[in-house]
N, C-alpha and C positions, 0 to 999 in steps of 0.2 A: 921615671918609673922604676920599680924594682924587678920588673920583668919586661920582656919585649912583647907588646900586644899582638904582633903579627906571628908570634910563635904559639899562641894559645887559641884553641877553637873559639869562635865567637858566634853569637846570634846576631844576624845582620839587621840592618835598617835603623835609621837614626831618628825616626819620628813615629808617632802613633796617636790614636785617640782611644780612650777607654774609660772604665769605671774603677775607682779606687776600691780594692778589696780589703786592704788592711794597711795600717801605718805604724811606724815605730813610735815610741813614747814621746820623743821630742819633736815630732813633725807637726807643723802648724799650718802649712799652706793648703793641705787637703784633708778631707775626712772620708771615712768609708761611705760609699754611695755616691760620692761626687763624680761627675764627668770631668775629665781633664784632657787637655792637649799636652802631649809630651813633645817638647821641641828639641831642635838640634843643638841649640846653644843654651847653656844654663843662665839663670839670672839670680845671683845671690843677693845683690843690693848692698854688699859690704866691701867688695874689692875696689881697687883703684879705678878701674874702668867704669864700673857701675856708679860709683860716687861722682865720676866726672861726666856723666850723661851719655856714656857709650856702653849700655848694657849689652849691645850686640857683640861686644868684645869682652864679655865677662871672663874673668881669669879664675873662676872658682875651681875648675877641673884641675888646675895646676897645684891646688892646695891639698888634694886628697893624699893622705900620708902613705898609704899602702900601694900607691900606683894607680894610674888611670888608663883605661877603664878598669874598674874593680872586678875581681873574680866573684861571680854571683852564684855558681852552682857546681856540683861535682857529679859527674856521670857514673853509671854503674861500674865502668872499668877503672874508676878512680881519677880520670883526667878532669881537669878543671875547665870551666867555660867563662868567658867574659861576654859582656853585651857591647855591641858596636857603639862607640862614642858614649858609652854609659847608658844607652837606651835599649837597644835590641828589640825593636818594635815588631819584628816578625816572630812573635811567640804568643801562645795563649795567655801566658802570664809574664808580665814585664816587671822586673825589679829595678828600680832606679831611685836616684836622689830627688828630694822634693824641689830642688833648685831647677829641675827640668820641667816642672809641672805648672800649668796655668789652668785653674778651675774655670769651667764654663757652665753657665746655667741656661740651658737651651734644649729644645727637643729636635733640633736640626739633625738630618741624617748623618750617621757616623762616617760614611764614605766621603762626603763633602768636607766634614770637619777634619778628617785625617790630613787634608792638604794644608792645614794651617800650621802643622808642625815645622814645615819648611817651604816647599814649593810655592804654593799660592800666597802664603804669607810673605815670603821673600820677594816675590814679584810685586805684590802690593806695597810692601815697605820700600822697595826700590824707587817708587814714584812718590811716596808720601812721608817717609820717615826722616832720614837725614837730608836727602835731596828731595825738596818739596816742589812738585810740579805746580805751576801757577795757572789759574783760569786764563783762557785765551791764548795759551802758549802753544808752541810747536814742539811736539814730542816725537822722537824716533825710538823705536824698539827693534833691536836686532835679535832675531830668534823668536819664534812663536810656539815654543813648547809651553808647558804649564806655567813656568816662571814668567816668560814673556807675555803670555795671554793674561795672566794676573796683572801685570804692569799695564797692559792695554786697558783693562777694565778699570783699574785705579785712575789712570789718566783721564779716561772718559768721565769717571765719577766726579773728579775735581774740576772738570770743565775745560780741559785742553781743547783748543780750537782745531788743531790738526794732529792726528796720530798716524804716523807713517810706520809701517812694519816691513822689515826685510826678512824674508824666510824662504829657503830653497824648496821646502816640501809643500806641494800644492794643497793638500787637505788642511795643513796648518794655516796657510794663507787664507783659505776660505773660512776657517774658524775665526781668525783674527778679524776678518771683515764683519762677520756676524756679531762679534763681541765688542765692536766699537772702533776698529781701525778705519780711518777715512781713506787711506791709500795703502795698498799692499804691493810690494816689489819682489821680484825674483833676483837674488844676487847672482845666480848663475847666468841668467840672461843678460844682466847689465854688466857683469865683469868689472873692469876697472873704471866704468862709468857710474858705479853706484854712488860714490861719495859726491860727485858733481851733480848727479840727478837729485839727490836729497838736498844738497845745499841750494839748488835752484828752486826746489819746491818750498823751501823755507825762507825765501828772500824777502817776503813781505810785499805790500802793494806799491811801495816806492823806494827808490834808492837814494832820494834826496835827503841828505843828512839833516838839513835845517828844517825839514818837514817831518821829522820823526823817523826817517828811513835809516836803513842800516849801512848803506854804501855798497855798491855793486861792482866796483872796479876790480877786475881780477888782478891778483898779485901772486906770483909764484913764491913758494917757500924760500927759494934762493935769494929773493929780494928782501926777505924779512930781516936778515942780519943787519943790513945797512939802513933800514928804515928808522926814522927818529923815534926814540923811546920804544922801539918794537912795535910801532903803529902799523896797522894794515888798513888798506882802503877797501878791502873786500870782506864784508862782515856777514855774508850769507851763512845760513846754517841753522840747525836745530837749537832751540832754547835748552832743551833737555834731551839727552841721549841715554838710553838704557841698553847696555850690552848684555843680553840674556842668551847668547848663542852657546858659549862654552865650547868644549872640544867634542869631537865625535869619536868615541872609543871603539865601537864596533862598526862594521860596514852595514848600514841600514838597508832595508828592502825598498825604501823609497828614495827620493832624490838626495844626493849627497851635497854637502856644503862646499863652497870654494876652497876652504882651508880646514882640514880635520883637526889641526892643533888648537884652533880658537884664537890664536894671536892676531890673525888678520882682522877679525872683527873688533878686537880691542883697539887696534891702531885706527881703523876706520871710524870707530865711535868718536874718538878724539878729533879726527880730521873733519868730520861732518858737523861738529858743534861750533856754534858761533863764539866769538870773543865774549867772555863773561858768562858763558853758558855752563851747564852742569853735565857731567858725565858720570854715570854709575855703572858698576861692574858686578851685578849679581850672577853673571855666568861664572862657573867654577871649574877648576881642574885644568885650565889651559896649560899647554905643554910648550916650554921654551921661554924665550925672552921677547919683550916688545920694546920698541924704541920710538922716541918722538924727536922732532927737530928741537935742538936745545934752546935756541933763542925764543922760538915760538912757545915752547913749553914753559919757559921761565917768565914770559911777559905777555902772553896772549890771553890770559885771564880765565881759562877754563878751570872750573873747580872739579877735581876728581874725587869721587866717593868710592871707598871700598864696598864690596858687595856682600860682606858677611851678614847673613840673615836679612839682607835688604836694609840694614840700619835700624831694625826694629828694637823697640823697648818691649820685650815679649809680654810681660805682665800688663803693661799699659795698653798695648795696641791690639792684642788678640781679642779681648772682649769687644772692642770697637768694631772689628771686622765681623764678629759674630752678630752684633746688632745690625750691621748693614746687610748681612746675609738674611737675617730674619725679616727685614723690610723689603727684600727682593732687589736691593740696589747693588749687591755684590753676589752674583749668582755663579756658584761653582759647579752646578749640576752639568753644564755642557762639557766641562773639562774631565769629569769622571766618565771615561768611555767604556770601562768594563770592570767587573767585579770577579775576584778569584778566591777560591778556598785556599787554606793554608797549604794543603798538599799539592796544590798547583802553582805554588809560588814561582817555580822555575819557568813556567809558561808565562806568568805575568812579567817576569824580568825579560823574557824573550820578546814579548810584544813591545815593551818599552825600548829595548835595544833596537828592534827593527824600525821603530818610529812610525809604525802603521796606526798607532793610536796616540792619544794625548796622555792620559793618566790612568793606567790600570791600577786598581786598588785591591789589596788583599783584605778580605773580611772574615770575621770569626763568628761562629754560631754562638748565640747567647746561652 
């Protein structure tokens, strides 16, 4: 960039839903009057990542010649303003590039659709996009905020047999149960027994390997190094684990997690997943480093998926989510717990930080 974004005032928020007011002459993705989702990650369709099937890692923003995010306005005092991540969703008028837009053709409420720019779409994608939860599988979701709850609903929708949620906040555990979780656990109450509890819940009906079982013979990680070909006799654990806890930046007014940095949940997610299972990390902003046993990591067969936008192909997957919402199969109404006017945005942020609600949404008068 030709300037440091953190030195320029910015309009915050990286997602929104709205109506196109006007477009530049070379814009093709949207037309005036279109409803659009403004997402956190662009999708250009031309960069290396888009062409290789990973639009969730689109590199388009790095190609903006004058620096990114771009300066979009000049205030009365002459100072310039940028939009956070090129979006700046907390404004009456958002100026952004078309690569961030996904036109939607629906009458669904804007407050619910606003969650498709990131939160709910990321959670849904975490279970269905790059890492695809299979019918009849055992799914574990760590964290039951909006991202985790969206993953719960997605896992239920695709037919997971067991959906286990670990969440320290009581009202979030209750929401998880209502939205499809078969078992909810309190990581604070379980402490260092959380991983073993989940592995035991996911061991299946038999441990007899020749009868389709996983094998239940415990084996410490220290034994793994000397096991032939890295084999392990204990294959209990989730088929798919989605870590949606992330870090805890502020001290909430509700129950606090066992680890504010978020790295404990990352390590636990890997540990509670069976050999050959999938681990996804849509939680974001963890602080510090996380480590895994080297031999087990190299040869125990877990597939680790980055959590960027849940692995979504934005233009392909958002219309599908909208269709499911219209059919009542993917209901985001319970996640939107309050609506705030623009002038009360600071209060909405406070509610989110306190974790007393799920998803406060800022709405604008038409």
